[in-house]
N, C-alpha and C positions, 0 to 999 in steps of 0.2 A: 270509526273505521278499527276493523279487528287485522293482525296481522295475522296472515296464516303460514306463512313459514320466512326464514332468513333473507329469503331471495327477494323478497320484496322491499326490506332494510338496503340490504347491499346488493348495488344492480351487476350482472356478471360483464367483467370486462375482460375481453378478448384481447386486446392491446397489451393488458398487465400481463398475461400469458406471453406474449409474443417478446415483451421484454424481460422476462424471466429466462426464457428460452436464449435470449440475445446475451445476457448477464451468465448464464452458465457457461456459452459456449466462450465467453470474453474470458472468465477463469481457467476454462480448460486450456486455451492457448497461451497462459500466464503460466499455469501449469508445465505446461511445455516447455516453455521458454527457460524457466526455471531448472527443469529436469534436463533439459540439452545444455545448459551451462554447466552444471553441476559434472554430467557425465563427461563434456570437454574438457574441465579442469581435472578430472580423476583420471581420464586417458591420458592429457599432458604431463600429469605428474607421476604416472606410473612409469612413462617412456624417460622423462628424467631421472626418476631416482635410478631407473635400469642404465642409464648411460652416468649419472654421477658414482654408480656401484663400478661400474668398470674404470672409471678412470680413478677412482678412490684403491684402486687393487693394483694401478702402477703407479702411485705416487712412491716414491724410495728416498723423498730428504725432505725438511722442512719448508722449503722455501715453495716447491712444488705442494705442498699443503695447503699453503696460504695459495697459491695460484688456483687449485682445485675450489677451496672455498669461495672465492671470489666468481668461479666460471658455474658454480652448482648451487650452492646453497642460497646468495643473496636474489638470482632470479627466481628460485623458488617462492621464497618470501613474496618477490613482488608478482609473480604470478598469482599466487594464493589473494592477495589484496585486490588486486583486479578481477578474479574470478567474484570476493565478497562483493567489490562496489558493484559489478553486474547485477547479482544478485538484489541486493539492498534495490536498485534501482528499479527490477521486476516488481519487487514487494512493495515500493512505493504507488508503481503506476496500478498493482493490486489494490489499494489502498485505496484509492482515488477513484477506479472504476465501483467499488462496492459502496463509496461515499456517496457517489454521485447516483447509484441506483436506489441507496435508503433516502435519501434525500428526495427523489422523483415518486418514489411509493409513498413517503410520508404526505406528498405535496398531494398526490392522489388521492391518498386517504381521507385526508383533510378534506379537500372537497366533495367526496363523496359523502363524507359526515354533515356538510354543512348543507348539502343538497337533502340529503334524507332529513334534517332537522327541519329544514322549509316546508318538507311535502308533509309529515306529518303535524307541523305547526298549521298549515290549511286546511286538515282533517280533523282538527282539535275542539272539541268541544268551547264556547266562548267562556274567557278566565281563565285559559290557560295560557294565554299570550306572556303573564310574569313568567312560569316556567320555561317556557322555549328561550323567553329575552335571557335567565340564567343560564341555558344552555349553550348560546351564542354566544355570552361573556366570556364562561369558562372559556370554551373553545378558542376565543381571540386570543384569551389570557396562556392558554397551552403553547399556541402558534407563537405569541411573542415570546414567552421563554424557551422555546427549542431555538426561534432565530437568534437569542441571546447565546446561546448553549453554541450553536453554531460558530458564531463571530468571536468567541472563547476559545472553540478548537480550532478557528482556523488563526488564529494569534500566537497558540502555544506551538501550533504547526510551522506556522513562519519563523520562533524561536530557535525551534527544534532545528528545522532547516539552518539556519544561520549558526547555530551551534558547528553543527553537524562539518557545514563549510568550513568554519575557521580551523576544525579541528583537521580536517580533509589539509588546508594550507599549511597548519603547522607539519603534520609528518611531510608532507611534500617538501617544505624548506628543511626539515630535519634529517631528511634522506638523502635530498643534496648536498649538505653540507660535508659530510664524510668523502663525496665523490671530490668538490671541490678541493678538501683539505689533501687528498692525493695527488691531485694534479698541482698544485701549489708545491707539494714535497716533490714532487717528480723532476 
């Protein structure tokens, strides 16, 4: 069997192009989400800064300065934290989309490789079975290694998510403590 061109080894797959187009559209949607979050946060921040500046110009005594700080600075930090959380969630969604698309591509490429090895093995002269068995075993070993890497990656992601959740809870608890202390003092 002679191979005339690369298309005999790897079959054309229109579904792969459709998946690529869908991924491109999804990534575009994610980019739009994060851009919208940043734009909205920037707009709110600008409006808040203008209001805070006007209010600061009206401050005449130290007590009013503390009230200004509570009214304008603290909410600004909270808005920034909320915006960062929203952006992080969009980035996680994007990572998951890319990961799923990559995994799907790897599965498809592996299937095509296995089919190609079988086609070549069928047309190969007698005595080459050992070579193709070695190809099959090598491909199986690579698949097993990739599965193990995916499992390790999932475990690392689980640990990372747990740590981020713990940090988030600690920050929320820490932010709530001064408010509770002020209520007790009042």
